[in-house]
Every structure is written in structure tokens, then in C-alpha cells.
N, C-alpha and C positions, 0 to 999 in steps of 0.2 A: 459276569463280570466280575473282576477280581478290582480289591480295597486297600488301606493300609491303614494299621493300628494307628495311635499320639506316638509310638517312638519308632512309625518310620518301618514298622515289619508288613509284610505283605500277608495280611492272616488268608485268602485266597476268596473261591467267591463261596461263601454260604449254602449249603444246604440246600435251603428254603428259595431260595437266588436260581440254585444251575437247574434243580427239579420242580421246583415249583409247591416243593410243599419238604416237609424236616421227616425225619424220623416219623413213626407212628406215634403220637403222645405227645412229641416234645412240642411242638410249634406250641399248644394248652398248656402243657405245664414251665412251659419258659416261661408265658406270656401272663402267667398266673400268677408265677415267683416274682417277675418283677414288678407287677403291678401290686401287690402285694408288700413288696419291698415299699415303692411308692408311697400310701395309702399310710401305712404304716406310718411310714416321717414324719407325715403332721398330725396323727392322729397322737404321736410320743409324746406330740410336743403342742401340747396347745396351748400356756403360754407365747407361744410364735405363731401360732395360724388360726388359732380358734378366739381368743381373749381377747386379742388387738381388736374385730373389727367389733365383736359384741361394746368395746367400751365407747369405739367413734364412734355408734349407730346411737347409742342413747344417748349421745351429747347431738346426737344430729337431730334426734325425735326431739329432744327435749330442747331446743332451741327452736330449732327453726321450725318444727314441727307444733308445737304444743308455744313457745314464745310469741315468734312471727306470727305464725296459725291464730291469733285468736285479733291479729291484725288486717292481715288480708280476706281470712271468713272463708270465700271461695274460687275454684278458679275450676273452667272447665262445668260446673254445675255439682264436682264434690270438695266436701270440705281439706281444705290446704293441706293436713296432714295427713291424710289418705290419701291424696293426688299425687307429692313427693316420694311415700310409701315405695310404690316400683320402681322407681330410682334410682332409690338407695338397694332394693333389693341389686338392681344388675349394678350399680358400682362394687359394691361386690362381693358382685359372684364371678365378675368379669377384673378384679385385680386379682383375688386369693386363685383364680386361675390359671389365670401370665405367671405371676409369681411362682406359683409351686413347680410349670415346667420351666418356666426361667433360670430357678433358680437351682432345680435339682441335674439339670444338664449342663451351666458352665461349671456349678461345684464337684463337677464328676471330671469334668474337666480338668476347672484346678489342679485338686488334688488325685485326678490320674485313674478312679476309679471305672471311669466311667468307662476302660480298658474287657474290661471283665463281660460289661453285655456286647462290645461291638466281638470279641475274639466267642461268642457265644452261637451255636450254632441254630439262634432266632432270624429272619430272615429282619428286613429294615422296615417291612410291614408293619410285623408284630411288636418289636421294640418302640414304635412310635407310635402302635395304637396302646401300649402299654404307660407311655408316658401321656399320652393326651387323655386318656379315661381316669385314670389318676387321677389327674389335674383335674376334669373338668366335673369328679366326684366332692373333692376340696370346694370348688365355687360354686355346688346346689344344698350342701351342708350351709358353707355362710349366707346361701340367700334365706335358706328355708329360717334360719337363726336371726336375720332379719327383719325375715315377716311375720315371725313370731314374741323380736323385741317389740314389731308396730303393733300389735296384736294388745301387749298391754298398754302402748296410749289411743288408742281409738278402733273402735269395728274393723276387721279385716272380714271380707269374705271375698270367693274364685265366682268371680259370674262365667268367664269362662275356662274352665281344669283344661283343655284340649291345649288351647293357644297360647297357656302359661310353662304349662311343662313344654310342649314343643320351644318357645325361644330360649326357656329355660334351659334346654338340654344342646339344643344350638350355639345360643352362648359361649356357653362353658364349655361347648369343645371347639369353638371358635378361635377364642386368646389363652386358652391351652396349649393349641398346636401354633400362636402366634408363638408363643411363650418358648417354646422348642427351639423356630429360628431366633428366637433373641439369644436364646442361650447361646447361639450353636456364636455369633454374633458377636455377644460383649468379649470385651478383653480383659474388665475387669469388675468388680463387685458396680463403681459408680455408673455405667453402664446400665448395668439393669433400676439401679437409682433413677436414670435420666429414665428411660423407656415408661416407668410404673409412675413416675410425677409428675412429668415434665412434658410428656403426649398422653398416656393413656385415662390419667385423673382430670386433666384441662376437657378433652374432647367430651366426656362424663356431664362435664359442670357443667358447658356448655349446648348439651345432650336432649336440656327441656326437661332435667333433671324435679326443678326448683320453678320453672314456669311453663305455661303454655304458649305451641306456638302462635295461637291466634292476637299472641296481649303486640308482638314484635313489628316495627315496620314493614312493610313489602317486600321490600329489598334486603331487609334482615330474612325476613323468612325466607328465601329466597336462597341465599345462599348458607342459613341455620343444614336446609338438606341437602347440602353435599357430606353432613355429620354423619359419615353413619349410626354411629348413638343413639343418635332421633331415633333411627327405627328398631331398636332394637331395647328403649325403656317405652316407646308406646306398643312395642307389641307383646311386653313385659302387665304396661299397664291397662292394656286391652282385658288381659286374660283374667286381670284381680279386679277392674271398672268397669268394661264394657266400654273404655272410649279409650280412641285412638285418634289421630290427627293426619294419620299413613291409615293406605290401606295394607291393613298384618299381612294377606294373604303376599301382599308380594314383597313384602318385607320379607317375613319367611322362608321363602322362595330364594329370593336371592339370597342372604343368609347364609341357608344349608347347601346351597352355590359356592360358597365360597368358602366354607369351612369345610367342599370336601376336594377345591383345590390348594386349600393350601396348607390339608395334611397331606394329599397328594404333592407343595412344593416338601415338605418337612424327608416325606420320603425321600427327597433323591436326596436332600439337603446331606441326607445319612446315608445313602449310595455314595455321593460324590468324596464323603469325607468331609466337606466343606466345616472345619473352625476345630476337625478330631484331631487329623492330621498334622505334626509339625514339619 
């Protein structure tokens, strides 16, 4: 299948799409080069990528964990500050994973340097994979950073390490993949802000970060279960504390399937040239 670059020029079918593979070593080398570029992009700018979540979560733990936690005491049998920690980890991890891919895709479109990637011999799967994995890595780094911040305020343990790692990887990959679609869809930087501030963050705040579902009226509980963040927050909470208000196995399976689906959609969007061709 042929496709066009952003200036309307037919770039032809990439070797990887035509023959099922690139020249020996090209796919791996190209993937590493693109992945490395995306990783260095956020590593070299810690003032924009790592310091903001650090400061924000110090404030979260200080206000909600220490000051408010002294009045609430315990939720679900655990100290309040420890109860909110998994939700803050989820919020930081998925926000940064989403922001990384959405910004780099949109910025590349805006300044037209994404054409260099599109005209390379890389397959669309390789392109999307490099973007998504780099963004997921940023999300995981921020998640670990938030957990370390929490360790300064309270004793943090990991009861179910498999679930913690599994949920951490799946949710960062999922939101990195959603960020690719967001970056292709956005027409300006305000669209990116809207996606993150007015859709993503409210869903997380109403996803059981600061409260237990069991404390809500029955009707509100049922409505809350429609929020996918409930399953992510509880999955990570199960990894840290061994406590969950939903089935962690079913949650993990559904989220993993959703991640595969969104990545496949990203590849299809790249193949069609959605948002890439004028």
C-alpha cells in the first residue's frame, strides 16, 4: 500500500510493508535510533518533564496525605496517605506517557520534521512502537519517582510485585498509544491541553484516587465502574497494598487487550496518513 508524506508526495510502500521486513538490521537500527531520540528528548529537559511531577506530588502528599490524612486516618484498613499513593502513581505515570507521545507527534507535524521519520525505510509498526515504548518509559520513570517521594512521607511496601509491574507497564503503554492518536488528531496546542487537563485528569480524580468506592452510594458506585481509571488505580493499589475493590485479573486482561487494540489503531492511522498528509 502506498502513502503520502505531509507535502502530498507519494512515499511509496515502505520496504517493511511490502516485503514484511526491511533490509537486514535496518528495522532494529531504525527502531533504536527513533527510540533513543525520543528518550533523550525528555531526559535532556528535566525542567519540563521530571521536575514538574516531582513538585506537584510533593504538594499532593503534603496536603492530602499529611494534613488531610491526619483527619481521615484509615480507608480500607490502610493509612490514608498510603491509600492515595497508588492513585498518584497512576496519575503521574499515565499523564506523562500520554503527554510524551501526543506532544512529540503534534510537534513533529507542526514543524514538519516527522516527515523524516515517514520517509525512512521503517515500517509503520516500528515507528509506532518506538514512539509508544519511549513514552511508556517516561511514564514508568515518573511513576517510580512518585513512589520514592511517597516513601519520604510513609512506609511503602510492595505486596504483589507482579501485579504492580504488570499494571504499570500496561497502563503506560495504553496511554502512550492513546497519545499517538491524540497527537495525530490535534489541530493546535490547545487541543493537547484540553485532552490532558479536561478529560484525562478528571477521569483519574474520579477514579478512586482519594476515596474508596465502598464509601459511595450504591448508584454512584455502579456509575463509577464505567470509569476505566477505577480499574487502573485499583490494579496498582493491589500491587502495592494487596487491596483492590475490583477483580485485578479481569482488569489486567481487559486493559492489556485494550492496549493492543489502540496500538493497532495507531498503526492503521499512520498507514492511512491520518493527520500526516495535508
